[in-house]
Structure formats: C-alpha cells, structure tokens
mmCIF file of the C-alpha atoms, coordinates in Angstrom:
data_MODEL
# 
_entry.id   MODEL 
# 
loop_
_atom_site.group_PDB 
_atom_site.id 
_atom_site.type_symbol 
_atom_site.label_atom_id 
_atom_site.label_alt_id 
_atom_site.label_comp_id 
_atom_site.label_asym_id 
_atom_site.label_entity_id 
_atom_site.label_seq_id 
_atom_site.pdbx_PDB_ins_code 
_atom_site.Cartn_x 
_atom_site.Cartn_y 
_atom_site.Cartn_z 
_atom_site.occupancy 
_atom_site.B_iso_or_equiv 
_atom_site.pdbx_formal_charge 
_atom_site.auth_seq_id 
_atom_site.auth_comp_id 
_atom_site.auth_asym_id 
_atom_site.auth_atom_id 
_atom_site.pdbx_PDB_model_num 
ATOM 1   C CA . MET A 1 1   ? -76.828 -57.106 75.677 1.00 0.00 ? 1   MET A CA 1 
ATOM 2   C CA . LEU A 1 2   ? -73.636 -58.465 77.263 1.00 0.00 ? 2   LEU A CA 1 
ATOM 3   C CA . LEU A 1 3   ? -71.546 -55.792 75.592 1.00 0.00 ? 3   LEU A CA 1 
ATOM 4   C CA . ASN A 1 4   ? -73.937 -53.049 76.654 1.00 0.00 ? 4   ASN A CA 1 
ATOM 5   C CA . ASP A 1 5   ? -73.686 -54.302 80.233 1.00 0.00 ? 5   ASP A CA 1 
ATOM 6   C CA . GLY A 1 6   ? -69.907 -53.841 80.199 1.00 0.00 ? 6   GLY A CA 1 
ATOM 7   C CA . TYR A 1 7   ? -68.720 -57.411 79.586 1.00 0.00 ? 7   TYR A CA 1 
ATOM 8   C CA . ASP A 1 8   ? -65.846 -58.366 77.294 1.00 0.00 ? 8   ASP A CA 1 
ATOM 9   C CA . VAL A 1 9   ? -67.364 -60.475 74.514 1.00 0.00 ? 9   VAL A CA 1 
ATOM 10  C CA . TRP A 1 10  ? -65.294 -62.947 72.492 1.00 0.00 ? 10  TRP A CA 1 
ATOM 11  C CA . ILE A 1 11  ? -67.067 -64.250 69.397 1.00 0.00 ? 11  ILE A CA 1 
ATOM 12  C CA . GLY A 1 12  ? -65.948 -67.733 68.419 1.00 0.00 ? 12  GLY A CA 1 
ATOM 13  C CA . HIS A 1 13  ? -65.234 -67.509 64.722 1.00 0.00 ? 13  HIS A CA 1 
ATOM 14  C CA . GLN A 1 14  ? -62.427 -69.530 63.185 1.00 0.00 ? 14  GLN A CA 1 
ATOM 15  C CA . ARG A 1 15  ? -60.112 -68.230 60.497 1.00 0.00 ? 15  ARG A CA 1 
ATOM 16  C CA . ALA A 1 16  ? -61.659 -68.112 56.997 1.00 0.00 ? 16  ALA A CA 1 
ATOM 17  C CA . THR A 1 17  ? -65.186 -67.598 58.289 1.00 0.00 ? 17  THR A CA 1 
ATOM 18  C CA . TYR A 1 18  ? -67.197 -64.631 57.042 1.00 0.00 ? 18  TYR A CA 1 
ATOM 19  C CA . TRP A 1 19  ? -66.056 -62.417 59.920 1.00 0.00 ? 19  TRP A CA 1 
ATOM 20  C CA . SER A 1 20  ? -62.475 -63.699 60.200 1.00 0.00 ? 20  SER A CA 1 
ATOM 21  C CA . HIS A 1 21  ? -60.688 -63.294 56.874 1.00 0.00 ? 21  HIS A CA 1 
ATOM 22  C CA . GLY A 1 22  ? -57.766 -61.258 58.160 1.00 0.00 ? 22  GLY A CA 1 
ATOM 23  C CA . HIS A 1 23  ? -54.404 -62.477 59.431 1.00 0.00 ? 23  HIS A CA 1 
ATOM 24  C CA . VAL A 1 24  ? -51.264 -60.796 60.769 1.00 0.00 ? 24  VAL A CA 1 
ATOM 25  C CA . HIS A 1 25  ? -48.889 -62.182 58.140 1.00 0.00 ? 25  HIS A CA 1 
ATOM 26  C CA . LEU A 1 26  ? -50.705 -64.814 56.029 1.00 0.00 ? 26  LEU A CA 1 
ATOM 27  C CA . ASN A 1 27  ? -52.845 -64.258 52.937 1.00 0.00 ? 27  ASN A CA 1 
ATOM 28  C CA . SER A 1 28  ? -55.919 -66.257 51.951 1.00 0.00 ? 28  SER A CA 1 
ATOM 29  C CA . THR A 1 29  ? -53.886 -67.686 49.053 1.00 0.00 ? 29  THR A CA 1 
ATOM 30  C CA . ASP A 1 30  ? -51.353 -69.266 51.452 1.00 0.00 ? 30  ASP A CA 1 
ATOM 31  C CA . ARG A 1 31  ? -51.794 -72.934 52.316 1.00 0.00 ? 31  ARG A CA 1 
ATOM 32  C CA . GLU A 1 32  ? -50.842 -72.234 55.938 1.00 0.00 ? 32  GLU A CA 1 
ATOM 33  C CA . TYR A 1 33  ? -53.767 -69.830 56.192 1.00 0.00 ? 33  TYR A CA 1 
ATOM 34  C CA . TYR A 1 34  ? -56.160 -72.777 56.197 1.00 0.00 ? 34  TYR A CA 1 
ATOM 35  C CA . GLU A 1 35  ? -54.124 -74.923 58.599 1.00 0.00 ? 35  GLU A CA 1 
ATOM 36  C CA . THR A 1 36  ? -56.363 -74.117 61.497 1.00 0.00 ? 36  THR A CA 1 
ATOM 37  C CA . GLY A 1 37  ? -58.947 -75.824 63.660 1.00 0.00 ? 37  GLY A CA 1 
ATOM 38  C CA . PHE A 1 38  ? -61.016 -74.442 66.478 1.00 0.00 ? 38  PHE A CA 1 
ATOM 39  C CA . GLN A 1 39  ? -58.364 -75.095 69.140 1.00 0.00 ? 39  GLN A CA 1 
ATOM 40  C CA . ASN A 1 40  ? -55.778 -72.722 67.663 1.00 0.00 ? 40  ASN A CA 1 
ATOM 41  C CA . GLY A 1 41  ? -57.088 -69.509 69.107 1.00 0.00 ? 41  GLY A CA 1 
ATOM 42  C CA . MET A 1 42  ? -60.597 -69.980 70.400 1.00 0.00 ? 42  MET A CA 1 
ATOM 43  C CA . PHE A 1 43  ? -59.541 -70.039 74.045 1.00 0.00 ? 43  PHE A CA 1 
ATOM 44  C CA . ASN A 1 44  ? -55.762 -69.564 74.241 1.00 0.00 ? 44  ASN A CA 1 
ATOM 45  C CA . TYR A 1 45  ? -55.761 -66.170 72.551 1.00 0.00 ? 45  TYR A CA 1 
ATOM 46  C CA . SER A 1 46  ? -58.688 -64.787 74.513 1.00 0.00 ? 46  SER A CA 1 
ATOM 47  C CA . THR A 1 47  ? -57.305 -65.874 77.890 1.00 0.00 ? 47  THR A CA 1 
ATOM 48  C CA . GLU A 1 48  ? -53.827 -64.541 77.097 1.00 0.00 ? 48  GLU A CA 1 
ATOM 49  C CA . PHE A 1 49  ? -55.185 -61.248 75.737 1.00 0.00 ? 49  PHE A CA 1 
ATOM 50  C CA . SER A 1 50  ? -57.688 -60.520 78.477 1.00 0.00 ? 50  SER A CA 1 
ATOM 51  C CA . GLU A 1 51  ? -56.367 -58.911 81.641 1.00 0.00 ? 51  GLU A CA 1 
ATOM 52  C CA . THR A 1 52  ? -59.347 -59.808 83.774 1.00 0.00 ? 52  THR A CA 1 
ATOM 53  C CA . GLY A 1 53  ? -60.949 -62.981 84.997 1.00 0.00 ? 53  GLY A CA 1 
ATOM 54  C CA . PRO A 1 54  ? -62.793 -65.133 85.393 1.00 0.00 ? 54  PRO A CA 1 
ATOM 55  C CA . TYR A 1 55  ? -64.254 -65.142 81.912 1.00 0.00 ? 55  TYR A CA 1 
ATOM 56  C CA . SER A 1 56  ? -67.367 -66.601 80.383 1.00 0.00 ? 56  SER A CA 1 
ATOM 57  C CA . ALA A 1 57  ? -67.124 -68.766 77.268 1.00 0.00 ? 57  ALA A CA 1 
ATOM 58  C CA . GLN A 1 58  ? -70.467 -68.649 75.465 1.00 0.00 ? 58  GLN A CA 1 
ATOM 59  C CA . GLY A 1 59  ? -70.503 -71.860 73.516 1.00 0.00 ? 59  GLY A CA 1 
ATOM 60  C CA . LEU A 1 60  ? -68.286 -73.320 70.816 1.00 0.00 ? 60  LEU A CA 1 
ATOM 61  C CA . SER A 1 61  ? -70.740 -72.826 68.004 1.00 0.00 ? 61  SER A CA 1 
ATOM 62  C CA . ASN A 1 62  ? -70.211 -70.520 65.059 1.00 0.00 ? 62  ASN A CA 1 
ATOM 63  C CA . THR A 1 63  ? -73.573 -69.015 65.989 1.00 0.00 ? 63  THR A CA 1 
ATOM 64  C CA . ALA A 1 64  ? -72.226 -67.630 69.285 1.00 0.00 ? 64  ALA A CA 1 
ATOM 65  C CA . ILE A 1 65  ? -72.707 -64.108 67.944 1.00 0.00 ? 65  ILE A CA 1 
ATOM 66  C CA . ALA A 1 66  ? -76.393 -64.598 68.733 1.00 0.00 ? 66  ALA A CA 1 
ATOM 67  C CA . LEU A 1 67  ? -75.674 -64.097 72.409 1.00 0.00 ? 67  LEU A CA 1 
ATOM 68  C CA . ILE A 1 68  ? -75.021 -60.385 71.860 1.00 0.00 ? 68  ILE A CA 1 
ATOM 69  C CA . SER A 1 69  ? -77.171 -59.724 68.813 1.00 0.00 ? 69  SER A CA 1 
ATOM 70  C CA . GLY A 1 70  ? -80.266 -58.673 70.769 1.00 0.00 ? 70  GLY A CA 1 
ATOM 71  C CA . PRO A 1 71  ? -83.816 -58.616 69.413 1.00 0.00 ? 71  PRO A CA 1 
ATOM 72  C CA . ASN A 1 72  ? -84.154 -58.529 65.634 1.00 0.00 ? 72  ASN A CA 1 
ATOM 73  C CA . CYS A 1 73  ? -87.138 -56.452 64.569 1.00 0.00 ? 73  CYS A CA 1 
ATOM 74  C CA . CYS A 1 74  ? -87.154 -57.766 61.019 1.00 0.00 ? 74  CYS A CA 1 
ATOM 75  C CA . LEU A 1 75  ? -86.788 -61.504 61.612 1.00 0.00 ? 75  LEU A CA 1 
ATOM 76  C CA . GLY A 1 76  ? -90.493 -62.264 61.876 1.00 0.00 ? 76  GLY A CA 1 
ATOM 77  C CA . SER A 1 77  ? -91.484 -60.103 58.927 1.00 0.00 ? 77  SER A CA 1 
ATOM 78  C CA . ALA A 1 78  ? -88.949 -61.390 56.414 1.00 0.00 ? 78  ALA A CA 1 
ATOM 79  C CA . PRO A 1 79  ? -87.582 -64.825 57.392 1.00 0.00 ? 79  PRO A CA 1 
ATOM 80  C CA . ILE A 1 80  ? -87.060 -65.983 53.785 1.00 0.00 ? 80  ILE A CA 1 
ATOM 81  C CA . ARG A 1 81  ? -84.993 -62.942 52.898 1.00 0.00 ? 81  ARG A CA 1 
ATOM 82  C CA . PHE A 1 82  ? -83.092 -63.265 56.188 1.00 0.00 ? 82  PHE A CA 1 
ATOM 83  C CA . VAL A 1 83  ? -82.091 -66.879 55.556 1.00 0.00 ? 83  VAL A CA 1 
ATOM 84  C CA . ASN A 1 84  ? -81.217 -66.027 51.947 1.00 0.00 ? 84  ASN A CA 1 
ATOM 85  C CA . GLY A 1 85  ? -78.463 -63.733 53.229 1.00 0.00 ? 85  GLY A CA 1 
ATOM 86  C CA . TRP A 1 86  ? -77.253 -66.158 55.893 1.00 0.00 ? 86  TRP A CA 1 
ATOM 87  C CA . ASP A 1 87  ? -74.016 -67.333 54.354 1.00 0.00 ? 87  ASP A CA 1 
ATOM 88  C CA . GLY A 1 88  ? -70.669 -68.278 55.801 1.00 0.00 ? 88  GLY A CA 1 
ATOM 89  C CA . THR A 1 89  ? -67.350 -69.944 55.134 1.00 0.00 ? 89  THR A CA 1 
ATOM 90  C CA . THR A 1 90  ? -64.715 -71.830 57.051 1.00 0.00 ? 90  THR A CA 1 
ATOM 91  C CA . SER A 1 91  ? -61.599 -73.860 56.386 1.00 0.00 ? 91  SER A CA 1 
ATOM 92  C CA . TYR A 1 92  ? -61.856 -77.439 55.164 1.00 0.00 ? 92  TYR A CA 1 
ATOM 93  C CA . LYS A 1 93  ? -59.669 -78.519 58.074 1.00 0.00 ? 93  LYS A CA 1 
ATOM 94  C CA . ASN A 1 94  ? -62.132 -77.020 60.504 1.00 0.00 ? 94  ASN A CA 1 
ATOM 95  C CA . LEU A 1 95  ? -65.018 -78.915 58.893 1.00 0.00 ? 95  LEU A CA 1 
ATOM 96  C CA . LEU A 1 96  ? -62.991 -82.119 59.035 1.00 0.00 ? 96  LEU A CA 1 
ATOM 97  C CA . GLN A 1 97  ? -62.337 -81.661 62.738 1.00 0.00 ? 97  GLN A CA 1 
ATOM 98  C CA . TRP A 1 98  ? -66.053 -81.264 63.436 1.00 0.00 ? 98  TRP A CA 1 
ATOM 99  C CA . GLN A 1 99  ? -66.775 -84.329 61.281 1.00 0.00 ? 99  GLN A CA 1 
ATOM 100 C CA . GLN A 1 100 ? -64.126 -86.347 63.115 1.00 0.00 ? 100 GLN A CA 1 
ATOM 101 C CA . GLY A 1 101 ? -65.736 -85.498 66.432 1.00 0.00 ? 101 GLY A CA 1 
ATOM 102 C CA . ILE A 1 102 ? -69.143 -86.654 65.217 1.00 0.00 ? 102 ILE A CA 1 
ATOM 103 C CA . ARG A 1 103 ? -67.769 -89.856 63.684 1.00 0.00 ? 103 ARG A CA 1 
ATOM 104 C CA . THR A 1 104 ? -65.632 -90.884 66.680 1.00 0.00 ? 104 THR A CA 1 
ATOM 105 C CA . ASN A 1 105 ? -67.894 -89.425 69.375 1.00 0.00 ? 105 ASN A CA 1 
ATOM 106 C CA . ASN A 1 106 ? -64.807 -87.742 70.859 1.00 0.00 ? 106 ASN A CA 1 
ATOM 107 C CA . PHE A 1 107 ? -64.043 -84.110 71.604 1.00 0.00 ? 107 PHE A CA 1 
ATOM 108 C CA . ALA A 1 108 ? -60.465 -84.310 70.356 1.00 0.00 ? 108 ALA A CA 1 
ATOM 109 C CA . TYR A 1 109 ? -57.721 -82.439 68.548 1.00 0.00 ? 109 TYR A CA 1 
ATOM 110 C CA . TYR A 1 110 ? -57.517 -82.626 64.770 1.00 0.00 ? 110 TYR A CA 1 
ATOM 111 C CA . ASP A 1 111 ? -56.600 -86.084 63.444 1.00 0.00 ? 111 ASP A CA 1 
ATOM 112 C CA . TYR A 1 112 ? -54.037 -85.788 60.649 1.00 0.00 ? 112 TYR A CA 1 
ATOM 113 C CA . GLY A 1 113 ? -54.942 -89.251 59.372 1.00 0.00 ? 113 GLY A CA 1 
ATOM 114 C CA . SER A 1 114 ? -51.618 -90.985 59.992 1.00 0.00 ? 114 SER A CA 1 
ATOM 115 C CA . SER A 1 115 ? -49.678 -92.021 63.063 1.00 0.00 ? 115 SER A CA 1 
ATOM 116 C CA . ALA A 1 116 ? -46.552 -90.288 61.766 1.00 0.00 ? 116 ALA A CA 1 
ATOM 117 C CA . ARG A 1 117 ? -48.206 -86.895 61.327 1.00 0.00 ? 117 ARG A CA 1 
ATOM 118 C CA . ASN A 1 118 ? -50.017 -87.171 64.652 1.00 0.00 ? 118 ASN A CA 1 
ATOM 119 C CA . MET A 1 119 ? -46.703 -88.056 66.322 1.00 0.00 ? 119 MET A CA 1 
ATOM 120 C CA . GLN A 1 120 ? -45.142 -84.975 64.763 1.00 0.00 ? 120 GLN A CA 1 
ATOM 121 C CA . ALA A 1 121 ? -47.955 -82.731 65.943 1.00 0.00 ? 121 ALA A CA 1 
ATOM 122 C CA . TYR A 1 122 ? -48.804 -84.249 69.329 1.00 0.00 ? 122 TYR A CA 1 
ATOM 123 C CA . GLY A 1 123 ? -46.030 -86.680 70.242 1.00 0.00 ? 123 GLY A CA 1 
ATOM 124 C CA . ARG A 1 124 ? -48.483 -89.596 70.098 1.00 0.00 ? 124 ARG A CA 1 
ATOM 125 C CA . PRO A 1 125 ? -50.037 -91.687 67.297 1.00 0.00 ? 125 PRO A CA 1 
ATOM 126 C CA . THR A 1 126 ? -53.591 -90.527 67.978 1.00 0.00 ? 126 THR A CA 1 
ATOM 127 C CA . PRO A 1 127 ? -54.839 -87.005 68.695 1.00 0.00 ? 127 PRO A CA 1 
ATOM 128 C CA . PRO A 1 128 ? -55.374 -86.198 72.370 1.00 0.00 ? 128 PRO A CA 1 
ATOM 129 C CA . VAL A 1 129 ? -58.867 -85.675 73.707 1.00 0.00 ? 129 VAL A CA 1 
ATOM 130 C CA . TYR A 1 130 ? -59.754 -82.284 75.150 1.00 0.00 ? 130 TYR A CA 1 
ATOM 131 C CA . ASN A 1 131 ? -59.723 -82.880 78.891 1.00 0.00 ? 131 ASN A CA 1 
ATOM 132 C CA . VAL A 1 132 ? -62.608 -80.766 80.151 1.00 0.00 ? 132 VAL A CA 1 
ATOM 133 C CA . GLY A 1 133 ? -61.916 -82.197 83.598 1.00 0.00 ? 133 GLY A CA 1 
ATOM 134 C CA . ARG A 1 134 ? -58.913 -79.874 83.745 1.00 0.00 ? 134 ARG A CA 1 
ATOM 135 C CA . ILE A 1 135 ? -61.143 -76.802 83.746 1.00 0.00 ? 135 ILE A CA 1 
ATOM 136 C CA . PRO A 1 136 ? -60.466 -75.312 87.195 1.00 0.00 ? 136 PRO A CA 1 
ATOM 137 C CA . ARG A 1 137 ? -63.055 -76.086 89.835 1.00 0.00 ? 137 ARG A CA 1 
ATOM 138 C CA . ARG A 1 138 ? -63.231 -72.390 90.721 1.00 0.00 ? 138 ARG A CA 1 
ATOM 139 C CA . MET A 1 139 ? -64.441 -71.471 87.208 1.00 0.00 ? 139 MET A CA 1 
ATOM 140 C CA . PRO A 1 140 ? -68.234 -71.076 87.186 1.00 0.00 ? 140 PRO A CA 1 
ATOM 141 C CA . ILE A 1 141 ? -70.032 -72.624 84.221 1.00 0.00 ? 141 ILE A CA 1 
ATOM 142 C CA . LEU A 1 142 ? -73.525 -71.993 82.885 1.00 0.00 ? 142 LEU A CA 1 
ATOM 143 C CA . ILE A 1 143 ? -74.772 -74.262 80.089 1.00 0.00 ? 143 ILE A CA 1 
ATOM 144 C CA . ILE A 1 144 ? -77.868 -73.435 78.050 1.00 0.00 ? 144 ILE A CA 1 
ATOM 145 C CA . ALA A 1 145 ? -79.072 -76.360 75.961 1.00 0.00 ? 145 ALA A CA 1 
ATOM 146 C CA . GLY A 1 146 ? -81.960 -76.990 73.599 1.00 0.00 ? 146 GLY A CA 1 
ATOM 147 C CA . GLY A 1 147 ? -84.010 -80.090 74.261 1.00 0.00 ? 147 GLY A CA 1 
ATOM 148 C CA . ARG A 1 148 ? -84.527 -80.616 70.517 1.00 0.00 ? 148 ARG A CA 1 
ATOM 149 C CA . ASP A 1 149 ? -80.974 -79.764 69.451 1.00 0.00 ? 149 ASP A CA 1 
ATOM 150 C CA . TRP A 1 150 ? -79.676 -82.787 67.543 1.00 0.00 ? 150 TRP A CA 1 
ATOM 151 C CA . TYR A 1 151 ? -76.285 -81.085 67.082 1.00 0.00 ? 151 TYR A CA 1 
ATOM 152 C CA . SER A 1 152 ? -75.832 -81.162 70.866 1.00 0.00 ? 152 SER A CA 1 
ATOM 153 C CA . PRO A 1 153 ? -78.071 -83.999 72.083 1.00 0.00 ? 153 PRO A CA 1 
ATOM 154 C CA . SER A 1 154 ? -78.932 -84.498 75.730 1.00 0.00 ? 154 SER A CA 1 
ATOM 155 C CA . GLN A 1 155 ? -76.564 -87.466 76.100 1.00 0.00 ? 155 GLN A CA 1 
ATOM 156 C CA . GLY A 1 156 ? -73.672 -85.255 75.032 1.00 0.00 ? 156 GLY A CA 1 
ATOM 157 C CA . ILE A 1 157 ? -74.653 -82.622 77.586 1.00 0.00 ? 157 ILE A CA 1 
ATOM 158 C CA . ARG A 1 158 ? -74.846 -85.289 80.305 1.00 0.00 ? 158 ARG A CA 1 
ATOM 159 C CA . LEU A 1 159 ? -71.407 -86.600 79.326 1.00 0.00 ? 159 LEU A CA 1 
ATOM 160 C CA . LEU A 1 160 ? -69.938 -83.100 79.523 1.00 0.00 ? 160 LEU A CA 1 
ATOM 161 C CA . LEU A 1 161 ? -71.495 -82.482 82.933 1.00 0.00 ? 161 LEU A CA 1 
ATOM 162 C CA . SER A 1 162 ? -70.130 -85.788 84.248 1.00 0.00 ? 162 SER A CA 1 
ATOM 163 C CA . GLN A 1 163 ? -66.579 -84.862 83.237 1.00 0.00 ? 163 GLN A CA 1 
ATOM 164 C CA . LEU A 1 164 ? -66.489 -81.402 84.796 1.00 0.00 ? 164 LEU A CA 1 
ATOM 165 C CA . GLN A 1 165 ? -64.953 -80.904 88.232 1.00 0.00 ? 165 GLN A CA 1 
ATOM 166 C CA . GLN A 1 166 ? -67.469 -78.302 89.280 1.00 0.00 ? 166 GLN A CA 1 
ATOM 167 C CA . GLN A 1 167 ? -71.232 -78.340 89.523 1.00 0.00 ? 167 GLN A CA 1 
ATOM 168 C CA . ALA A 1 168 ? -72.281 -76.517 86.362 1.00 0.00 ? 168 ALA A CA 1 
ATOM 169 C CA . ILE A 1 169 ? -75.667 -74.849 86.151 1.00 0.00 ? 169 ILE A CA 1 
ATOM 170 C CA . LEU A 1 170 ? -77.805 -76.193 83.295 1.00 0.00 ? 170 LEU A CA 1 
ATOM 171 C CA . ILE A 1 171 ? -80.732 -74.372 81.725 1.00 0.00 ? 171 ILE A CA 1 
ATOM 172 C CA . ASN A 1 172 ? -82.560 -76.823 79.493 1.00 0.00 ? 172 ASN A CA 1 
ATOM 173 C CA . LEU A 1 173 ? -84.868 -75.115 76.990 1.00 0.00 ? 173 LEU A CA 1 
ATOM 174 C CA . THR A 1 174 ? -86.925 -78.183 76.158 1.00 0.00 ? 174 THR A CA 1 
ATOM 175 C CA . ASN A 1 175 ? -88.612 -76.812 73.021 1.00 0.00 ? 175 ASN A CA 1 
ATOM 176 C CA . TYR A 1 176 ? -85.470 -75.280 71.488 1.00 0.00 ? 176 TYR A CA 1 
ATOM 177 C CA . ALA A 1 177 ? -83.684 -76.779 68.497 1.00 0.00 ? 177 ALA A CA 1 
ATOM 178 C CA . HIS A 1 178 ? -80.128 -75.736 67.542 1.00 0.00 ? 178 HIS A CA 1 
ATOM 179 C CA . TYR A 1 179 ? -80.922 -72.564 65.628 1.00 0.00 ? 179 TYR A CA 1 
ATOM 180 C CA . ASP A 1 180 ? -83.677 -71.518 68.018 1.00 0.00 ? 180 ASP A CA 1 
ATOM 181 C CA . LEU A 1 181 ? -80.829 -70.497 70.315 1.00 0.00 ? 181 LEU A CA 1 
ATOM 182 C CA . GLU A 1 182 ? -80.070 -67.805 67.750 1.00 0.00 ? 182 GLU A CA 1 
ATOM 183 C CA . PHE A 1 183 ? -83.358 -67.001 66.053 1.00 0.00 ? 183 PHE A CA 1 
ATOM 184 C CA . SER A 1 184 ? -86.087 -67.514 68.656 1.00 0.00 ? 184 SER A CA 1 
ATOM 185 C CA . VAL A 1 185 ? -88.184 -64.423 69.301 1.00 0.00 ? 185 VAL A CA 1 
ATOM 186 C CA . ARG A 1 186 ? -88.082 -65.440 72.988 1.00 0.00 ? 186 ARG A CA 1 
ATOM 187 C CA . ARG A 1 187 ? -84.297 -65.651 73.245 1.00 0.00 ? 187 ARG A CA 1 
ATOM 188 C CA . GLU A 1 188 ? -84.030 -62.453 75.288 1.00 0.00 ? 188 GLU A CA 1 
ATOM 189 C CA . THR A 1 189 ? -86.324 -63.812 77.991 1.00 0.00 ? 189 THR A CA 1 
ATOM 190 C CA . ASP A 1 190 ? -85.152 -67.416 77.773 1.00 0.00 ? 190 ASP A CA 1 
ATOM 191 C CA . MET A 1 191 ? -81.390 -66.834 77.453 1.00 0.00 ? 191 MET A CA 1 
ATOM 192 C CA . TYR A 1 192 ? -80.092 -63.291 77.763 1.00 0.00 ? 192 TYR A CA 1 
ATOM 193 C CA . VAL A 1 193 ? -81.834 -62.451 81.029 1.00 0.00 ? 193 VAL A CA 1 
ATOM 194 C CA . PRO A 1 194 ? -80.667 -65.671 82.784 1.00 0.00 ? 194 PRO A CA 1 
ATOM 195 C CA . ILE A 1 195 ? -77.122 -65.145 81.445 1.00 0.00 ? 195 ILE A CA 1 
ATOM 196 C CA . LEU A 1 196 ? -76.942 -61.585 82.776 1.00 0.00 ? 196 LEU A CA 1 
ATOM 197 C CA . ARG A 1 197 ? -78.425 -62.693 86.097 1.00 0.00 ? 197 ARG A CA 1 
ATOM 198 C CA . TYR A 1 198 ? -75.817 -65.458 86.341 1.00 0.00 ? 198 TYR A CA 1 
ATOM 199 C CA . LEU A 1 199 ? -72.901 -63.189 85.422 1.00 0.00 ? 199 LEU A CA 1 
ATOM 200 C CA . GLY A 1 200 ? -74.109 -60.667 87.975 1.00 0.00 ? 200 GLY A CA 1 
ATOM 201 C CA . GLY A 1 201 ? -74.130 -63.282 90.727 1.00 0.00 ? 201 GLY A CA 1 
ATOM 202 C CA . PRO A 1 202 ? -71.709 -63.612 93.662 1.00 0.00 ? 202 PRO A CA 1 
ATOM 203 C CA . ARG A 1 203 ? -69.309 -66.022 91.927 1.00 0.00 ? 203 ARG A CA 1 
ATOM 204 C CA . PHE A 1 204 ? -68.274 -63.273 89.521 1.00 0.00 ? 204 PHE A CA 1 
ATOM 205 C CA . HIS A 1 205 ? -67.708 -60.590 92.167 1.00 0.00 ? 205 HIS A CA 1 
# 
C-alpha cells in the first residue's frame, strides 16, 4: 500500500536473510560476508542513498515487509501451508546481537566479547548504546505496538518514548501479539490506514 501510494519503501533485511543473499564483492563462502549486524546498513545506507526526506522507518523487525504486503487472500484458507513455507535465515552474528540486547536489556552495538576487540571496533571496552535521543526533534515518529507482543513489551515502548526528543505518536493495538502485526486479517484497517493518514499529514509536507 505504501509503495502504491508513491512512497519509497526500505525493507529491513540483514545480509544472509532469505531476501538478502547478494553482495557487491563478497561471496556467501567468505567469513567477512557474515560479519554483519543490523547497524551496518539498516539506516546509514538508506539515508545516504535516498535523495528526499524526511523518511519513515517502519520498525526494526525482520517482518517489516508486512507493512507493504497488503491483504493476503489465501492466509485464512490455508494457514498451515502458509506457515510451512515461512522460512528464513540470517547471520549468527546478527542473532547474537539480538540475544545480547535481550540479555543486557540494552539497545547497543554488537559486543565482541572482549575489551580488546571492543576497543579495536569502538575505541572503548564496551559497545556503545544506540542513542535514540540523538534522533532529530524535527523527525516525526509513529509507533505501532501490540499490547500482547512479548518481543516488544510495553515497558520497552515506554522506555523508548522517554528517550526520544520529540513527542512520538503511539498506536497501541491492545489485542495484537508480535506476528499479528504481519498476519492479522485486520491489519489494513488497524495499521495501513493510520500509517497512510499519518504520512499524508502536515509534518510530511
């Protein structure tokens, strides 16, 4: 729906996922190919590549493709077959970075596991935390959260909101769990329509 309405859409897939096997000069047999976490190109590449602004970042989840997938006519009639074909891959480093965030309760860069390697990568013995407070105040933010999403619990959403400079708009879908944001038969009404209304508002024009 976003694409059909003329918006640039950046889908957040890391290298080595199902949709992101290619690389400019590395092969999947190269060790360096898997030396990637979600910070490497998720935002830097898109902001450098795009000639227009401001932009809208639709989540950091691998399921972000759901925001442009539109209604699926076959989901209700064949959910078992649908889930059977729902596969995906990613790099081990990427999984470790997600696990580190859950374990430490920090939204931080990849921890190499030793002070020496962290010093080499970051100039400090521990990985820096992503400073969401540095997001410019002028950048409008819309957050859509599921009230039953244990991947992104309400306390995490509140923490994020408290660290932002600007007053973000929050749509809390109280009955949604994590994958309802992708598979709900009501996602067009509950998510896509509010997103398009928000992007069509005065702050984007």
